[in-house]
C-alpha atoms as an extended CHARMM CRD file, in Angstrom:
* protein
*
        81  EXT
         1         1  MET       CA              3.7720000000       78.9590000000     -129.5300000000  PROA      1               0.0000000000
         2         2  ASP       CA              0.5180000000       79.3510000000     -128.3990000000  PROA      2               0.0000000000
         3         3  VAL       CA             -2.7490000000       78.1600000000     -128.7690000000  PROA      3               0.0000000000
         4         4  VAL       CA             -3.8240000000       79.9610000000     -130.9740000000  PROA      4               0.0000000000
         5         5  ALA       CA             -1.2680000000       79.6710000000     -133.4250000000  PROA      5               0.0000000000
         6         6  TYR       CA             -1.3800000000       75.9270000000     -133.4310000000  PROA      6               0.0000000000
         7         7  ILE       CA             -5.5820000000       76.2600000000     -134.1790000000  PROA      7               0.0000000000
         8         8  ALA       CA             -4.6120000000       78.8200000000     -137.0190000000  PROA      8               0.0000000000
         9         9  LEU       CA             -1.8630000000       76.4420000000     -138.4650000000  PROA      9               0.0000000000
        10        10  ALA       CA             -4.2870000000       73.4050000000     -137.9750000000  PROA      10              0.0000000000
        11        11  ILE       CA             -7.1370000000       75.4930000000     -140.1780000000  PROA      11              0.0000000000
        12        12  HSD       CA             -4.2710000000       76.8270000000     -142.5230000000  PROA      12              0.0000000000
        13        13  VAL       CA             -3.1520000000       72.8910000000     -143.1130000000  PROA      13              0.0000000000
        14        14  ILE       CA             -6.7340000000       71.9140000000     -143.7040000000  PROA      14              0.0000000000
        15        15  CYS       CA             -7.7440000000       74.8550000000     -146.2610000000  PROA      15              0.0000000000
        16        16  ALA       CA             -4.5880000000       74.1280000000     -148.3470000000  PROA      16              0.0000000000
        17        17  ILE       CA             -5.6880000000       70.6480000000     -148.6850000000  PROA      17              0.0000000000
        18        18  GLY       CA             -8.8880000000       71.6430000000     -149.6870000000  PROA      18              0.0000000000
        19        19  LEU       CA             -8.3420000000       74.1080000000     -151.7540000000  PROA      19              0.0000000000
        20        20  VAL       CA             -5.9930000000       71.4030000000     -153.9790000000  PROA      20              0.0000000000
        21        21  VAL       CA             -8.7480000000       68.8700000000     -154.0980000000  PROA      21              0.0000000000
        22        22  PHE       CA            -11.6630000000       71.3090000000     -155.1900000000  PROA      22              0.0000000000
        23        23  VAL       CA             -9.2120000000       73.3630000000     -157.5700000000  PROA      23              0.0000000000
        24        24  LEU       CA             -7.9440000000       69.7990000000     -159.2860000000  PROA      24              0.0000000000
        25        25  LEU       CA            -11.9580000000       69.2400000000     -159.4470000000  PROA      25              0.0000000000
        26        26  HSD       CA            -12.4870000000       71.8140000000     -162.0400000000  PROA      26              0.0000000000
        27        27  SER       CA            -11.2440000000       71.0190000000     -165.4350000000  PROA      27              0.0000000000
        28        28  GLY       CA            -11.9120000000       72.7720000000     -168.8530000000  PROA      28              0.0000000000
        29        29  LYS       CA            -15.4110000000       72.9140000000     -170.5840000000  PROA      29              0.0000000000
        30        30  GLY       CA            -16.7880000000       69.4950000000     -170.8740000000  PROA      30              0.0000000000
        31        31  THR       CA            -14.6500000000       67.6760000000     -168.7190000000  PROA      31              0.0000000000
        32        32  GLY       CA            -15.5770000000       68.5630000000     -165.2690000000  PROA      32              0.0000000000
        33        33  VAL       CA            -17.3780000000       67.3400000000     -162.3110000000  PROA      33              0.0000000000
        34        34  SER       CA            -20.5740000000       68.3000000000     -164.0490000000  PROA      34              0.0000000000
        35        35  SER       CA            -19.9270000000       66.6030000000     -167.0780000000  PROA      35              0.0000000000
        36        36  LEU       CA            -19.3080000000       63.3660000000     -164.8550000000  PROA      36              0.0000000000
        37        37  PHE       CA            -22.8970000000       63.5570000000     -163.4500000000  PROA      37              0.0000000000
        38        38  GLY       CA            -24.2140000000       65.4460000000     -166.6240000000  PROA      38              0.0000000000
        39        39  ALA       CA            -22.9790000000       62.2500000000     -169.1030000000  PROA      39              0.0000000000
        40        40  GLY       CA            -23.1920000000       65.2850000000     -172.2750000000  PROA      40              0.0000000000
        41        41  MET       CA            -26.6750000000       66.2690000000     -171.2320000000  PROA      41              0.0000000000
        42        42  PRO       CA            -27.3910000000       70.2590000000     -171.3990000000  PROA      42              0.0000000000
        43        43  ALA       CA            -26.7670000000       71.7150000000     -168.1030000000  PROA      43              0.0000000000
        44        44  SER       CA            -30.3820000000       72.8270000000     -167.3330000000  PROA      44              0.0000000000
        45        45  ALA       CA            -31.8580000000       69.5620000000     -167.8650000000  PROA      45              0.0000000000
        46        46  THR       CA            -29.2450000000       67.7870000000     -165.1390000000  PROA      46              0.0000000000
        47        47  GLY       CA            -28.9090000000       70.5100000000     -163.0810000000  PROA      47              0.0000000000
        48        48  THR       CA            -25.4730000000       70.1670000000     -163.2710000000  PROA      48              0.0000000000
        49        49  GLY       CA            -25.0450000000       74.0850000000     -163.5330000000  PROA      49              0.0000000000
        50        50  MET       CA            -25.7140000000       74.0640000000     -159.6270000000  PROA      50              0.0000000000
        51        51  ILE       CA            -23.0180000000       71.3450000000     -159.4440000000  PROA      51              0.0000000000
        52        52  GLU       CA            -20.4060000000       73.7110000000     -161.0610000000  PROA      52              0.0000000000
        53        53  LYS       CA            -21.7800000000       77.0890000000     -159.0020000000  PROA      53              0.0000000000
        54        54  ASN       CA            -21.2770000000       74.7560000000     -155.2580000000  PROA      54              0.0000000000
        55        55  LEU       CA            -18.1190000000       73.6480000000     -156.5260000000  PROA      55              0.0000000000
        56        56  ASP       CA            -16.9210000000       77.2660000000     -157.3750000000  PROA      56              0.0000000000
        57        57  ARG       CA            -18.5020000000       78.4760000000     -154.1880000000  PROA      57              0.0000000000
        58        58  ILE       CA            -16.6060000000       75.7840000000     -152.0640000000  PROA      58              0.0000000000
        59        59  THR       CA            -13.0520000000       76.5580000000     -153.7980000000  PROA      59              0.0000000000
        60        60  VAL       CA            -13.7650000000       80.3610000000     -152.6130000000  PROA      60              0.0000000000
        61        61  ILE       CA            -14.6310000000       79.3730000000     -149.2900000000  PROA      61              0.0000000000
        62        62  PHE       CA            -11.4230000000       77.6390000000     -149.0460000000  PROA      62              0.0000000000
        63        63  ALA       CA             -9.0900000000       79.8670000000     -150.6820000000  PROA      63              0.0000000000
        64        64  GLY       CA            -10.5950000000       82.6900000000     -148.4090000000  PROA      64              0.0000000000
        65        65  GLY       CA            -10.0400000000       81.1870000000     -145.4510000000  PROA      65              0.0000000000
        66        66  TYR       CA             -6.3230000000       80.1930000000     -146.4540000000  PROA      66              0.0000000000
        67        67  ALA       CA             -5.4770000000       83.9300000000     -147.0740000000  PROA      67              0.0000000000
        68        68  LEU       CA             -7.1140000000       84.8070000000     -143.5650000000  PROA      68              0.0000000000
        69        69  THR       CA             -4.7740000000       82.0860000000     -141.6940000000  PROA      69              0.0000000000
        70        70  ALA       CA             -1.9510000000       82.9040000000     -143.5860000000  PROA      70              0.0000000000
        71        71  LEU       CA             -2.2200000000       86.5990000000     -142.5290000000  PROA      71              0.0000000000
        72        72  LEU       CA             -3.2400000000       85.3530000000     -138.8890000000  PROA      72              0.0000000000
        73        73  LEU       CA             -0.1430000000       83.2720000000     -138.9270000000  PROA      73              0.0000000000
        74        74  MET       CA              2.0650000000       86.1020000000     -139.8970000000  PROA      74              0.0000000000
        75        75  LEU       CA              0.8860000000       88.3230000000     -136.6950000000  PROA      75              0.0000000000
        76        76  VAL       CA              0.7040000000       85.3340000000     -134.2290000000  PROA      76              0.0000000000
        77        77  TYR       CA              3.3880000000       82.6510000000     -135.4860000000  PROA      77              0.0000000000
        78        78  ARG       CA              6.8110000000       83.2730000000     -133.4820000000  PROA      78              0.0000000000
        79        79  PRO       CA              9.1530000000       80.4570000000     -134.4520000000  PROA      79              0.0000000000
        80        80  GLY       CA             11.8690000000       79.5220000000     -131.8750000000  PROA      80              0.0000000000
        81        81  VAL       CA              9.8730000000       81.4990000000     -129.2460000000  PROA      81              0.0000000000
């Protein structure tokens, strides 16, 4: 396996772990990370809406990285060579 495949595999594993962690941080209404910091106050008063938006952005970044590295590994990875 060449260097590009090793780098893509390492990034793929990091994105997979990060995606699992950040998806698990999301929860239903009123039980997520934002309610942990907000303690039941409205989102406009505590700024928890920003926390949820950033959590969404980070999750999307990890998902995009996972998808791109999966495609790259499909092209580059040659087992047994």
